PDB file of N, H, CA, C and O in Angstrom:
ATOM      1  N   MET A   1      -2.431  93.807  92.020  1.00  0.00           N
ATOM      2  CA  MET A   1      -1.498  92.888  93.100  1.00  0.00           C
ATOM      3  C   MET A   1       0.077  92.661  92.904  1.00  0.00           C
ATOM      4  O   MET A   1       1.082  93.084  93.476  1.00  0.00           O
ATOM      5  N   GLU A   2      -0.194  91.730  91.749  1.00  0.00           N
ATOM      6  H   GLU A   2      -1.010  91.386  91.285  1.00  0.00           H
ATOM      7  CA  GLU A   2       1.077  91.035  91.057  1.00  0.00           C
ATOM      8  C   GLU A   2       1.896  92.590  90.723  1.00  0.00           C
ATOM      9  O   GLU A   2       2.897  92.833  91.397  1.00  0.00           O
ATOM     10  N   ASN A   3       1.500  93.476  89.816  1.00  0.00           N
ATOM     11  H   ASN A   3       0.687  93.278  89.268  1.00  0.00           H
ATOM     12  CA  ASN A   3       2.082  94.544  89.557  1.00  0.00           C
ATOM     13  C   ASN A   3       2.841  95.304  90.589  1.00  0.00           C
ATOM     14  O   ASN A   3       3.930  95.809  90.315  1.00  0.00           O
ATOM     15  N   GLN A   4       2.508  95.363  91.310  1.00  0.00           N
ATOM     16  H   GLN A   4       1.624  94.953  91.532  1.00  0.00           H
ATOM     17  CA  GLN A   4       2.919  95.948  92.646  1.00  0.00           C
ATOM     18  C   GLN A   4       3.998  94.978  93.104  1.00  0.00           C
ATOM     19  O   GLN A   4       5.148  95.397  92.966  1.00  0.00           O
ATOM     20  N   GLY A   5       3.878  93.983  93.530  1.00  0.00           N
ATOM     21  H   GLY A   5       2.944  93.643  93.642  1.00  0.00           H
ATOM     22  CA  GLY A   5       4.742  92.869  94.157  1.00  0.00           C
ATOM     23  C   GLY A   5       6.242  93.039  92.885  1.00  0.00           C
ATOM     24  O   GLY A   5       7.404  93.222  93.248  1.00  0.00           O
ATOM     25  N   SER A   6       5.841  92.931  91.592  1.00  0.00           N
ATOM     26  H   SER A   6       4.897  92.782  91.297  1.00  0.00           H
ATOM     27  CA  SER A   6       6.956  92.964  90.699  1.00  0.00           C
ATOM     28  C   SER A   6       7.639  94.303  90.630  1.00  0.00           C
ATOM     29  O   SER A   6       8.837  94.365  90.354  1.00  0.00           O
ATOM     30  N   ASN A   7       6.896  95.412  90.881  1.00  0.00           N
ATOM     31  H   ASN A   7       5.923  95.362  91.106  1.00  0.00           H
ATOM     32  CA  ASN A   7       7.608  96.720  91.264  1.00  0.00           C
ATOM     33  C   ASN A   7       8.237  96.832  92.363  1.00  0.00           C
ATOM     34  O   ASN A   7       9.091  97.717  92.337  1.00  0.00           O
ATOM     35  N   LEU A   8       8.147  96.309  93.260  1.00  0.00           N
ATOM     36  H   LEU A   8       7.453  95.589  93.282  1.00  0.00           H
ATOM     37  CA  LEU A   8       8.888  96.197  94.611  1.00  0.00           C
ATOM     38  C   LEU A   8      10.055  95.365  94.136  1.00  0.00           C
ATOM     39  O   LEU A   8      11.134  95.895  94.400  1.00  0.00           O
ATOM     40  N   ASN A   9      10.134  94.243  93.527  1.00  0.00           N
ATOM     41  H   ASN A   9       9.257  93.813  93.312  1.00  0.00           H
ATOM     42  CA  ASN A   9      11.168  93.128  93.417  1.00  0.00           C
ATOM     43  C   ASN A   9      12.095  94.185  92.895  1.00  0.00           C
ATOM     44  O   ASN A   9      13.214  94.398  93.362  1.00  0.00           O
ATOM     45  N   SER A  10      11.531  94.855  91.859  1.00  0.00           N
ATOM     46  H   SER A  10      10.623  94.682  91.479  1.00  0.00           H
ATOM     47  CA  SER A  10      12.409  95.615  90.767  1.00  0.00           C
ATOM     48  C   SER A  10      13.258  96.661  91.643  1.00  0.00           C
ATOM     49  O   SER A  10      14.453  96.909  91.486  1.00  0.00           O
ATOM     50  N   VAL A  11      12.583  97.101  92.390  1.00  0.00           N
ATOM     51  H   VAL A  11      11.612  96.900  92.517  1.00  0.00           H
ATOM     52  CA  VAL A  11      12.904  98.977  93.269  1.00  0.00           C
ATOM     53  C   VAL A  11      14.063  97.760  94.242  1.00  0.00           C
ATOM     54  O   VAL A  11      15.273  97.945  94.114  1.00  0.00           O
ATOM     55  N   SER A  12      13.717  96.940  94.881  1.00  0.00           N
ATOM     56  H   SER A  12      12.734  96.790  94.985  1.00  0.00           H
ATOM     57  CA  SER A  12      14.788  96.323  95.622  1.00  0.00           C
ATOM     58  C   SER A  12      15.885  95.834  95.110  1.00  0.00           C
ATOM     59  O   SER A  12      17.006  95.890  95.617  1.00  0.00           O
ATOM     60  N   LEU A  13      15.551  95.293  93.990  1.00  0.00           N
ATOM     61  H   LEU A  13      14.640  95.247  93.579  1.00  0.00           H
ATOM     62  CA  LEU A  13      16.952  94.618  92.824  1.00  0.00           C
ATOM     63  C   LEU A  13      17.604  95.990  92.643  1.00  0.00           C
ATOM     64  O   LEU A  13      18.740  96.084  93.106  1.00  0.00           O
ATOM     65  N   ALA A  14      17.048  97.149  92.009  1.00  0.00           N
ATOM     66  H   ALA A  14      16.124  97.073  91.633  1.00  0.00           H
ATOM     67  CA  ALA A  14      17.817  98.028  91.814  1.00  0.00           C
ATOM     68  C   ALA A  14      18.691  98.581  93.278  1.00  0.00           C
ATOM     69  O   ALA A  14      19.876  98.869  93.452  1.00  0.00           O
ATOM     70  N   GLN A  15      17.922  98.574  93.871  1.00  0.00           N
ATOM     71  H   GLN A  15      16.960  98.340  93.729  1.00  0.00           H
ATOM     72  CA  GLN A  15      18.329  99.074  95.537  1.00  0.00           C
ATOM     73  C   GLN A  15      20.054  98.690  95.686  1.00  0.00           C
ATOM     74  O   GLN A  15      21.055  99.369  95.915  1.00  0.00           O
ATOM     75  N   TYR A  16      19.742  96.914  95.370  1.00  0.00           N
ATOM     76  H   TYR A  16      18.929  96.363  95.185  1.00  0.00           H
ATOM     77  CA  TYR A  16      20.720  96.084  96.050  1.00  0.00           C
ATOM     78  C   TYR A  16      21.978  96.039  94.731  1.00  0.00           C
ATOM     79  O   TYR A  16      23.117  95.584  94.825  1.00  0.00           O
ATOM     80  N   GLN A  17      21.534  96.466  93.918  1.00  0.00           N
ATOM     81  H   GLN A  17      20.609  96.836  93.841  1.00  0.00           H
ATOM     82  CA  GLN A  17      22.686  96.571  92.791  1.00  0.00           C
ATOM     83  C   GLN A  17      23.478  97.892  92.862  1.00  0.00           C
ATOM     84  O   GLN A  17      24.665  97.840  92.541  1.00  0.00           O
ATOM     85  N   ILE A  18      22.991  98.977  93.218  1.00  0.00           N
ATOM     86  H   ILE A  18      22.026  99.019  93.479  1.00  0.00           H
ATOM     87  CA  ILE A  18      23.288 100.042  93.696  1.00  0.00           C
ATOM     88  C   ILE A  18      24.198  99.792  94.575  1.00  0.00           C
ATOM     89  O   ILE A  18      25.370  99.954  94.236  1.00  0.00           O
ATOM     90  N   TYR A  19      23.926  99.389  95.760  1.00  0.00           N
ATOM     91  H   TYR A  19      22.973  99.257  96.036  1.00  0.00           H
ATOM     92  CA  TYR A  19      24.527  98.908  97.102  1.00  0.00           C
ATOM     93  C   TYR A  19      25.941  98.191  96.661  1.00  0.00           C
ATOM     94  O   TYR A  19      27.011  98.630  97.081  1.00  0.00           O
ATOM     95  N   GLU A  20      25.870  97.121  95.833  1.00  0.00           N
ATOM     96  H   GLU A  20      25.001  96.764  95.491  1.00  0.00           H
ATOM     97  CA  GLU A  20      26.978  96.379  95.317  1.00  0.00           C
ATOM     98  C   GLU A  20      27.732  97.253  94.632  1.00  0.00           C
ATOM     99  O   GLU A  20      28.957  97.136  94.620  1.00  0.00           O
ATOM    100  N   ILE A  21      27.050  98.303  93.934  1.00  0.00           N
ATOM    101  H   ILE A  21      26.055  98.399  93.944  1.00  0.00           H
ATOM    102  CA  ILE A  21      28.235  98.901  92.945  1.00  0.00           C
ATOM    103  C   ILE A  21      29.341  99.793  94.035  1.00  0.00           C
ATOM    104  O   ILE A  21      30.571  99.816  94.078  1.00  0.00           O
ATOM    105  N   LYS A  22      28.309 100.476  94.848  1.00  0.00           N
ATOM    106  H   LYS A  22      27.310 100.457  94.813  1.00  0.00           H
ATOM    107  CA  LYS A  22      29.174 101.208  95.738  1.00  0.00           C
ATOM    108  C   LYS A  22      29.908 100.368  97.001  1.00  0.00           C
ATOM    109  O   LYS A  22      30.678 101.107  97.614  1.00  0.00           O
ATOM    110  N   GLN A  23      29.864  99.322  97.406  1.00  0.00           N
ATOM    111  H   GLN A  23      29.238  98.722  96.908  1.00  0.00           H
ATOM    112  CA  GLN A  23      30.698  98.616  97.996  1.00  0.00           C
ATOM    113  C   GLN A  23      31.729  98.234  96.977  1.00  0.00           C
ATOM    114  O   GLN A  23      32.865  98.341  97.440  1.00  0.00           O
ATOM    115  N   LEU A  24      31.695  97.875  95.894  1.00  0.00           N
ATOM    116  H   LEU A  24      30.772  97.788  95.518  1.00  0.00           H
ATOM    117  CA  LEU A  24      32.707  97.714  94.659  1.00  0.00           C
ATOM    118  C   LEU A  24      33.891  98.670  94.712  1.00  0.00           C
ATOM    119  O   LEU A  24      35.108  98.493  94.762  1.00  0.00           O
ATOM    120  N   CYS A  25      33.000  99.893  94.681  1.00  0.00           N
ATOM    121  H   CYS A  25      32.011 100.036  94.640  1.00  0.00           H
ATOM    122  CA  CYS A  25      33.670 100.934  94.506  1.00  0.00           C
ATOM    123  C   CYS A  25      34.938 101.477  95.610  1.00  0.00           C
ATOM    124  O   CYS A  25      36.038 101.962  95.345  1.00  0.00           O
ATOM    125  N   SER A  26      34.343 101.204  96.828  1.00  0.00           N
ATOM    126  H   SER A  26      33.449 100.811  97.043  1.00  0.00           H
ATOM    127  CA  SER A  26      34.997 101.152  98.189  1.00  0.00           C
ATOM    128  C   SER A  26      36.110 100.258  98.157  1.00  0.00           C
ATOM    129  O   SER A  26      37.244 100.608  98.484  1.00  0.00           O
ATOM    130  N   GLN A  27      35.768  98.951  97.716  1.00  0.00           N
ATOM    131  H   GLN A  27      34.847  98.666  97.450  1.00  0.00           H
ATOM    132  CA  GLN A  27      36.884  98.014  97.826  1.00  0.00           C
ATOM    133  C   GLN A  27      37.887  98.362  96.516  1.00  0.00           C
ATOM    134  O   GLN A  27      39.063  98.027  96.651  1.00  0.00           O
ATOM    135  N   VAL A  28      37.528  98.954  95.376  1.00  0.00           N
ATOM    136  H   VAL A  28      36.572  99.226  95.266  1.00  0.00           H
ATOM    137  CA  VAL A  28      38.768  99.459  94.383  1.00  0.00           C
ATOM    138  C   VAL A  28      39.450 100.823  94.995  1.00  0.00           C
ATOM    139  O   VAL A  28      40.577 101.220  94.698  1.00  0.00           O
ATOM    140  N   LYS A  29      38.705 101.350  95.749  1.00  0.00           N
ATOM    141  H   LYS A  29      37.789 101.028  95.990  1.00  0.00           H
ATOM    142  CA  LYS A  29      39.678 102.227  96.326  1.00  0.00           C
ATOM    143  C   LYS A  29      40.511 102.070  97.557  1.00  0.00           C
ATOM    144  O   LYS A  29      41.442 102.839  97.795  1.00  0.00           O
ATOM    145  N   LEU A  30      40.132 100.931  98.458  1.00  0.00           N
ATOM    146  H   LEU A  30      39.376 100.306  98.265  1.00  0.00           H
ATOM    147  CA  LEU A  30      40.959 100.289  99.206  1.00  0.00           C
ATOM    148  C   LEU A  30      42.135  99.575  98.651  1.00  0.00           C
ATOM    149  O   LEU A  30      43.255  99.995  98.940  1.00  0.00           O
ATOM    150  N   LEU A  31      42.030  98.778  98.060  1.00  0.00           N
ATOM    151  H   LEU A  31      41.120  98.437  97.825  1.00  0.00           H
ATOM    152  CA  LEU A  31      43.096  98.036  97.073  1.00  0.00           C
ATOM    153  C   LEU A  31      44.046  99.071  96.532  1.00  0.00           C
ATOM    154  O   LEU A  31      45.270  99.010  96.656  1.00  0.00           O
ATOM    155  N   THR A  32      43.287 100.154  95.839  1.00  0.00           N
ATOM    156  H   THR A  32      42.293 100.203  95.739  1.00  0.00           H
ATOM    157  CA  THR A  32      44.447 101.081  94.994  1.00  0.00           C
ATOM    158  C   THR A  32      45.282 101.723  96.184  1.00  0.00           C
ATOM    159  O   THR A  32      46.459 101.899  95.870  1.00  0.00           O
ATOM    160  N   GLY A  33      45.009 102.049  97.259  1.00  0.00           N
ATOM    161  H   GLY A  33      44.053 101.905  97.515  1.00  0.00           H
ATOM    162  CA  GLY A  33      45.467 102.624  98.412  1.00  0.00           C
ATOM    163  C   GLY A  33      46.568 101.648  98.928  1.00  0.00           C
ATOM    164  O   GLY A  33      47.694 101.987  99.294  1.00  0.00           O
ATOM    165  N   ILE A  34      46.134 100.559  98.904  1.00  0.00           N
ATOM    166  H   ILE A  34      45.220 100.284  98.606  1.00  0.00           H
ATOM    167  CA  ILE A  34      47.282  99.504  99.227  1.00  0.00           C
ATOM    168  C   ILE A  34      48.295  99.415  98.197  1.00  0.00           C
ATOM    169  O   ILE A  34      49.505  99.582  98.352  1.00  0.00           O
ATOM    170  N   LEU A  35      47.721  99.155  97.208  1.00  0.00           N
ATOM    171  H   LEU A  35      46.738  99.019  97.082  1.00  0.00           H
ATOM    172  CA  LEU A  35      48.897  98.984  95.737  1.00  0.00           C
ATOM    173  C   LEU A  35      49.798 100.304  95.968  1.00  0.00           C
ATOM    174  O   LEU A  35      50.994 100.081  96.155  1.00  0.00           O
ATOM    175  N   VAL A  36      49.449 101.417  95.976  1.00  0.00           N
ATOM    176  H   VAL A  36      48.477 101.598  95.824  1.00  0.00           H
ATOM    177  CA  VAL A  36      50.110 102.722  96.082  1.00  0.00           C
ATOM    178  C   VAL A  36      51.106 102.650  97.464  1.00  0.00           C
ATOM    179  O   VAL A  36      52.200 103.206  97.559  1.00  0.00           O
ATOM    180  N   GLY A  37      50.443 101.820  98.511  1.00  0.00           N
ATOM    181  H   GLY A  37      49.554 101.369  98.433  1.00  0.00           H
ATOM    182  CA  GLY A  37      51.301 101.910  99.444  1.00  0.00           C
ATOM    183  C   GLY A  37      52.857 101.127  99.324  1.00  0.00           C
ATOM    184  O   GLY A  37      53.999 101.522  99.559  1.00  0.00           O
ATOM    185  N   VAL A  38      52.216  99.654  98.775  1.00  0.00           N
ATOM    186  H   VAL A  38      51.288  99.333  98.584  1.00  0.00           H
ATOM    187  CA  VAL A  38      53.302  98.729  98.924  1.00  0.00           C
ATOM    188  C   VAL A  38      54.147  99.404  97.703  1.00  0.00           C
ATOM    189  O   VAL A  38      55.354  99.417  97.941  1.00  0.00           O
ATOM    190  N   VAL A  39      53.880  99.808  96.803  1.00  0.00           N
ATOM    191  H   VAL A  39      52.899  99.798  96.610  1.00  0.00           H
ATOM    192  CA  VAL A  39      54.790 100.220  95.388  1.00  0.00           C
ATOM    193  C   VAL A  39      55.458 101.441  95.923  1.00  0.00           C
ATOM    194  O   VAL A  39      56.585 101.597  95.454  1.00  0.00           O
ATOM    195  N   THR A  40      55.000 102.529  96.944  1.00  0.00           N
ATOM    196  H   THR A  40      54.084 102.402  97.326  1.00  0.00           H
ATOM    197  CA  THR A  40      56.069 103.241  97.675  1.00  0.00           C
ATOM    198  C   THR A  40      56.884 102.590  98.794  1.00  0.00           C
ATOM    199  O   THR A  40      57.781 103.328  99.203  1.00  0.00           O
ATOM    200  N   LEU A  41      56.803 101.372  99.406  1.00  0.00           N
ATOM    201  H   LEU A  41      56.075 100.773  99.074  1.00  0.00           H
ATOM    202  CA  LEU A  41      57.161 100.951 100.440  1.00  0.00           C
ATOM    203  C   LEU A  41      58.277 100.064  99.596  1.00  0.00           C
ATOM    204  O   LEU A  41      59.346  99.979 100.202  1.00  0.00           O
ATOM    205  N   LEU A  42      58.244  99.438  98.415  1.00  0.00           N
ATOM    206  H   LEU A  42      57.376  99.507  97.923  1.00  0.00           H
ATOM    207  CA  LEU A  42      59.035  98.616  97.770  1.00  0.00           C
ATOM    208  C   LEU A  42      60.210  99.547  97.236  1.00  0.00           C
ATOM    209  O   LEU A  42      61.374  99.235  97.485  1.00  0.00           O
ATOM    210  N   SER A  43      59.860 100.871  96.388  1.00  0.00           N
ATOM    211  H   SER A  43      58.914 101.125  96.186  1.00  0.00           H
ATOM    212  CA  SER A  43      60.465 101.801  95.888  1.00  0.00           C
ATOM    213  C   SER A  43      61.630 102.312  97.107  1.00  0.00           C
ATOM    214  O   SER A  43      62.838 102.100  96.999  1.00  0.00           O
ATOM    215  N   GLY A  44      61.019 102.982  98.204  1.00  0.00           N
ATOM    216  H   GLY A  44      60.038 103.155  98.291  1.00  0.00           H
ATOM    217  CA  GLY A  44      61.956 103.278  99.219  1.00  0.00           C
ATOM    218  C   GLY A  44      62.886 102.210  99.681  1.00  0.00           C
ATOM    219  O   GLY A  44      64.006 102.517 100.090  1.00  0.00           O
ATOM    220  N   SER A  45      62.452 100.872  99.636  1.00  0.00           N
ATOM    221  H   SER A  45      61.543 100.622  99.304  1.00  0.00           H
ATOM    222  CA  SER A  45      63.156  99.666 100.346  1.00  0.00           C
ATOM    223  C   SER A  45      64.725  99.874  99.115  1.00  0.00           C
ATOM    224  O   SER A  45      65.876 100.052  99.514  1.00  0.00           O
ATOM    225  N   PHE A  46      64.331  99.788  97.748  1.00  0.00           N
ATOM    226  H   PHE A  46      63.396  99.644  97.423  1.00  0.00           H
ATOM    227  CA  PHE A  46      64.957  99.555  97.027  1.00  0.00           C
ATOM    228  C   PHE A  46      66.037 100.727  96.833  1.00  0.00           C
ATOM    229  O   PHE A  46      67.236 100.553  96.614  1.00  0.00           O
ATOM    230  N   LEU A  47      65.418 101.871  96.948  1.00  0.00           N
ATOM    231  H   LEU A  47      64.444 102.013  97.125  1.00  0.00           H
ATOM    232  CA  LEU A  47      66.826 102.857  97.109  1.00  0.00           C
ATOM    233  C   LEU A  47      67.391 103.006  98.070  1.00  0.00           C
ATOM    234  O   LEU A  47      68.420 103.664  97.916  1.00  0.00           O
ATOM    235  N   TRP A  48      67.108 102.545  99.488  1.00  0.00           N
ATOM    236  H   TRP A  48      66.272 102.011  99.613  1.00  0.00           H
ATOM    237  CA  TRP A  48      67.497 102.327 100.618  1.00  0.00           C
ATOM    238  C   TRP A  48      68.936 101.575 100.460  1.00  0.00           C
ATOM    239  O   TRP A  48      70.077 101.931 100.754  1.00  0.00           O
ATOM    240  N   ALA A  49      68.380 100.321  99.843  1.00  0.00           N
ATOM    241  H   ALA A  49      67.453 100.031  99.605  1.00  0.00           H
ATOM    242  CA  ALA A  49      69.416  99.396  99.710  1.00  0.00           C
ATOM    243  C   ALA A  49      70.545  99.719  98.655  1.00  0.00           C
ATOM    244  O   ALA A  49      71.686  99.293  98.834  1.00  0.00           O
ATOM    245  N   GLY A  50      70.184 100.544  97.460  1.00  0.00           N
ATOM    246  H   GLY A  50      69.257 100.891  97.314  1.00  0.00           H
ATOM    247  CA  GLY A  50      71.118 101.575  96.963  1.00  0.00           C
ATOM    248  C   GLY A  50      72.190 102.433  97.333  1.00  0.00           C
ATOM    249  O   GLY A  50      73.326 102.579  96.882  1.00  0.00           O
ATOM    250  N   PHE A  51      71.513 103.004  98.329  1.00  0.00           N
ATOM    251  H   PHE A  51      70.590 102.886  98.696  1.00  0.00           H
ATOM    252  CA  PHE A  51      72.158 104.022  99.224  1.00  0.00           C
ATOM    253  C   PHE A  51      73.269 103.084 100.069  1.00  0.00           C
ATOM    254  O   PHE A  51      74.471 103.330  99.970  1.00  0.00           O
ATOM    255  N   LEU A  52      72.854 102.180 100.760  1.00  0.00           N
ATOM    256  H   LEU A  52      71.878 101.980 100.840  1.00  0.00           H
ATOM    257  CA  LEU A  52      73.856 101.425 101.708  1.00  0.00           C
ATOM    258  C   LEU A  52      74.704 100.719 100.676  1.00  0.00           C
ATOM    259  O   LEU A  52      75.888 100.816 100.999  1.00  0.00           O
ATOM    260  N   LEU A  53      74.546 100.081  99.614  1.00  0.00           N
ATOM    261  H   LEU A  53      73.584 100.002  99.351  1.00  0.00           H
ATOM    262  CA  LEU A  53      75.412  99.710  98.833  1.00  0.00           C
ATOM    263  C   LEU A  53      76.543 100.783  98.439  1.00  0.00           C
ATOM    264  O   LEU A  53      77.761 100.682  98.589  1.00  0.00           O
ATOM    265  N   GLU A  54      75.815 101.815  97.907  1.00  0.00           N
ATOM    266  H   GLU A  54      74.826 101.898  97.785  1.00  0.00           H
ATOM    267  CA  GLU A  54      76.901 102.733  97.168  1.00  0.00           C
ATOM    268  C   GLU A  54      77.995 103.438  98.589  1.00  0.00           C
ATOM    269  O   GLU A  54      79.172 103.712  98.357  1.00  0.00           O
ATOM    270  N   GLY A  55      77.471 103.614  99.781  1.00  0.00           N
ATOM    271  H   GLY A  55      76.515 103.391  99.970  1.00  0.00           H
ATOM    272  CA  GLY A  55      78.228 103.955 100.692  1.00  0.00           C
ATOM    273  C   GLY A  55      79.285 103.001 100.964  1.00  0.00           C
ATOM    274  O   GLY A  55      80.466 103.343 101.023  1.00  0.00           O
ATOM    275  N   SER A  56      78.779 101.501 101.175  1.00  0.00           N
ATOM    276  H   SER A  56      77.819 101.223 101.128  1.00  0.00           H
ATOM    277  CA  SER A  56      79.783 100.472 101.138  1.00  0.00           C
ATOM    278  C   SER A  56      81.157 100.507 100.058  1.00  0.00           C
ATOM    279  O   SER A  56      82.370 100.502 100.267  1.00  0.00           O
ATOM    280  N   ASN A  57      80.459 100.537  99.020  1.00  0.00           N
ATOM    281  H   ASN A  57      79.473 100.540  98.850  1.00  0.00           H
ATOM    282  CA  ASN A  57      81.606 100.690  97.769  1.00  0.00           C
ATOM    283  C   ASN A  57      82.356 101.845  97.979  1.00  0.00           C
ATOM    284  O   ASN A  57      83.568 101.835  97.762  1.00  0.00           O
ATOM    285  N   LEU A  58      81.910 102.612  98.286  1.00  0.00           N
ATOM    286  H   LEU A  58      80.926 102.620  98.462  1.00  0.00           H
ATOM    287  CA  LEU A  58      82.760 103.976  98.806  1.00  0.00           C
ATOM    288  C   LEU A  58      84.114 103.726  99.627  1.00  0.00           C
ATOM    289  O   LEU A  58      85.310 103.955  99.446  1.00  0.00           O
ATOM    290  N   GLN A  59      83.170 103.029 100.815  1.00  0.00           N
ATOM    291  H   GLN A  59      82.198 102.843 100.962  1.00  0.00           H
ATOM    292  CA  GLN A  59      84.154 102.537 102.164  1.00  0.00           C
ATOM    293  C   GLN A  59      85.285 101.666 101.358  1.00  0.00           C
ATOM    294  O   GLN A  59      86.462 101.842 101.672  1.00  0.00           O
ATOM    295  N   VAL A  60      84.994 100.847 100.455  1.00  0.00           N
ATOM    296  H   VAL A  60      84.038 100.704 100.200  1.00  0.00           H
ATOM    297  CA  VAL A  60      85.917  99.847  99.778  1.00  0.00           C
ATOM    298  C   VAL A  60      87.174 100.893  99.215  1.00  0.00           C
ATOM    299  O   VAL A  60      88.268 101.051  99.757  1.00  0.00           O
ATOM    300  N   VAL A  61      86.766 101.427  98.201  1.00  0.00           N
ATOM    301  H   VAL A  61      85.877 101.298  97.761  1.00  0.00           H
ATOM    302  CA  VAL A  61      87.261 102.401  97.497  1.00  0.00           C
ATOM    303  C   VAL A  61      88.405 103.201  98.320  1.00  0.00           C
ATOM    304  O   VAL A  61      89.590 103.139  97.995  1.00  0.00           O
ATOM    305  N   GLU A  62      87.919 103.976  99.442  1.00  0.00           N
ATOM    306  H   GLU A  62      86.956 104.026  99.705  1.00  0.00           H
ATOM    307  CA  GLU A  62      88.943 104.511 100.261  1.00  0.00           C
ATOM    308  C   GLU A  62      89.853 103.515 100.675  1.00  0.00           C
ATOM    309  O   GLU A  62      90.995 103.506 100.215  1.00  0.00           O
ATOM    310  N   GLU A  63      89.411 102.546 101.619  1.00  0.00           N
ATOM    311  H   GLU A  63      88.484 102.553 101.993  1.00  0.00           H
ATOM    312  CA  GLU A  63      90.438 101.483 101.867  1.00  0.00           C
ATOM    313  C   GLU A  63      91.216 101.072 100.746  1.00  0.00           C
ATOM    314  O   GLU A  63      92.431 101.055 100.941  1.00  0.00           O
ATOM    315  N   LEU A  64      90.792 100.724  99.578  1.00  0.00           N
ATOM    316  H   LEU A  64      89.805 100.738  99.419  1.00  0.00           H
ATOM    317  CA  LEU A  64      91.924 100.334  98.815  1.00  0.00           C
ATOM    318  C   LEU A  64      92.999 101.708  98.218  1.00  0.00           C
ATOM    319  O   LEU A  64      94.175 101.482  97.932  1.00  0.00           O
ATOM    320  N   GLU A  65      92.444 102.972  98.106  1.00  0.00           N
ATOM    321  H   GLU A  65      91.489 103.156  98.338  1.00  0.00           H
ATOM    322  CA  GLU A  65      93.292 104.172  97.917  1.00  0.00           C
ATOM    323  C   GLU A  65      94.387 104.084  98.950  1.00  0.00           C
ATOM    324  O   GLU A  65      95.559 104.012  98.581  1.00  0.00           O
ATOM    325  N   THR A  66      93.960 104.088 100.616  1.00  0.00           N
ATOM    326  H   THR A  66      93.008 104.147 100.915  1.00  0.00           H
ATOM    327  CA  THR A  66      94.875 103.795 101.224  1.00  0.00           C
ATOM    328  C   THR A  66      95.835 102.931 101.319  1.00  0.00           C
ATOM    329  O   THR A  66      96.945 103.295 101.706  1.00  0.00           O
ATOM    330  N   GLN A  67      95.594 101.731 101.008  1.00  0.00           N
ATOM    331  H   GLN A  67      94.692 101.435 100.694  1.00  0.00           H
ATOM    332  CA  GLN A  67      96.440 100.434 100.545  1.00  0.00           C
ATOM    333  C   GLN A  67      97.705 101.021  99.629  1.00  0.00           C
ATOM    334  O   GLN A  67      98.882 101.030  99.989  1.00  0.00           O
ATOM    335  N   VAL A  68      97.130 101.556  98.234  1.00  0.00           N
ATOM    336  H   VAL A  68      96.173 101.548  97.942  1.00  0.00           H
ATOM    337  CA  VAL A  68      97.940 101.986  97.449  1.00  0.00           C
ATOM    338  C   VAL A  68      98.702 103.021  97.754  1.00  0.00           C
ATOM    339  O   VAL A  68      99.784 103.209  97.197  1.00  0.00           O
ATOM    340  N   LYS A  69      98.229 103.788  98.654  1.00  0.00           N
ATOM    341  H   LYS A  69      97.350 103.635  99.107  1.00  0.00           H
ATOM    342  CA  LYS A  69      99.124 105.118  98.838  1.00  0.00           C
ATOM    343  C   LYS A  69     100.237 104.463  99.866  1.00  0.00           C
ATOM    344  O   LYS A  69     101.405 104.843  99.793  1.00  0.00           O
ATOM    345  N   SER A  70      99.887 103.599 100.701  1.00  0.00           N
ATOM    346  H   SER A  70      98.938 103.290 100.761  1.00  0.00           H
ATOM    347  CA  SER A  70     101.038 103.000 101.674  1.00  0.00           C
ATOM    348  C   SER A  70     101.898 102.209 101.161  1.00  0.00           C
ATOM    349  O   SER A  70     103.037 102.191 101.627  1.00  0.00           O
ATOM    350  N   LEU A  71     101.504 101.302  99.983  1.00  0.00           N
ATOM    351  H   LEU A  71     100.578 101.317  99.604  1.00  0.00           H
ATOM    352  CA  LEU A  71     102.555 100.655  98.778  1.00  0.00           C
ATOM    353  C   LEU A  71     103.551 101.335  98.150  1.00  0.00           C
ATOM    354  O   LEU A  71     104.722 101.036  97.916  1.00  0.00           O
ATOM    355  N   GLU A  72     102.655 102.651  97.831  1.00  0.00           N
ATOM    356  H   GLU A  72     101.703 102.894  98.021  1.00  0.00           H
ATOM    357  CA  GLU A  72     103.619 103.738  96.988  1.00  0.00           C
ATOM    358  C   GLU A  72     104.864 104.235  97.966  1.00  0.00           C
ATOM    359  O   GLU A  72     106.057 104.313  97.670  1.00  0.00           O
ATOM    360  N   ALA A  73     104.275 104.515  99.105  1.00  0.00           N
ATOM    361  H   ALA A  73     103.306 104.452  99.346  1.00  0.00           H
ATOM    362  CA  ALA A  73     105.396 105.228 100.060  1.00  0.00           C
ATOM    363  C   ALA A  73     106.060 104.222 100.400  1.00  0.00           C
ATOM    364  O   ALA A  73     107.165 104.687 100.678  1.00  0.00           O
ATOM    365  N   SER A  74     106.100 102.741 100.611  1.00  0.00           N
ATOM    366  H   SER A  74     105.202 102.363 100.385  1.00  0.00           H
ATOM    367  CA  SER A  74     107.019 101.768 100.708  1.00  0.00           C
ATOM    368  C   SER A  74     108.038 101.620  99.980  1.00  0.00           C
ATOM    369  O   SER A  74     109.215 101.627 100.340  1.00  0.00           O
ATOM    370  N   VAL A  75     107.368 101.406  98.343  1.00  0.00           N
ATOM    371  H   VAL A  75     106.412 101.401  98.051  1.00  0.00           H
ATOM    372  CA  VAL A  75     108.250 101.313  97.206  1.00  0.00           C
ATOM    373  C   VAL A  75     109.075 102.693  96.838  1.00  0.00           C
ATOM    374  O   VAL A  75     110.034 102.666  96.067  1.00  0.00           O
ATOM    375  N   ASN A  76     108.601 103.912  97.473  1.00  0.00           N
ATOM    376  H   ASN A  76     107.822 103.933  98.099  1.00  0.00           H
ATOM    377  CA  ASN A  76     109.408 105.254  97.254  1.00  0.00           C
ATOM    378  C   ASN A  76     110.743 104.881  98.287  1.00  0.00           C
ATOM    379  O   ASN A  76     111.842 104.883  97.732  1.00  0.00           O
ATOM    380  N   LYS A  77     110.710 104.630  99.443  1.00  0.00           N
ATOM    381  H   LYS A  77     109.818 104.628  99.894  1.00  0.00           H
ATOM    382  CA  LYS A  77     111.596 104.622 100.528  1.00  0.00           C
ATOM    383  C   LYS A  77     112.750 103.775 100.169  1.00  0.00           C
ATOM    384  O   LYS A  77     113.882 103.936 100.626  1.00  0.00           O
ATOM    385  N   ARG A  78     112.331 102.684  99.159  1.00  0.00           N
ATOM    386  H   ARG A  78     111.411 102.553  98.788  1.00  0.00           H
ATOM    387  CA  ARG A  78     113.494 101.912  98.720  1.00  0.00           C
ATOM    388  C   ARG A  78     114.562 102.473  97.894  1.00  0.00           C
ATOM    389  O   ARG A  78     115.515 101.772  97.558  1.00  0.00           O
TER     390      ARG A  78
END
């Protein structure tokens, strides 16, 4: 009887350990997915911010070029 009880305990312990391993595997998959999503989101945000900054820099350059041209025109008139 004792041997049967210990066999049942060892089987149930083994099943519980297998269950825990499966749970941990699914948690790892979930966390990996979350990590990939966060990295993708942050990368996209930085790229978008860089794009916006580049656009605003181009606008400033165009405004400065316009000012230079108008100054050159006014100097040439004199």
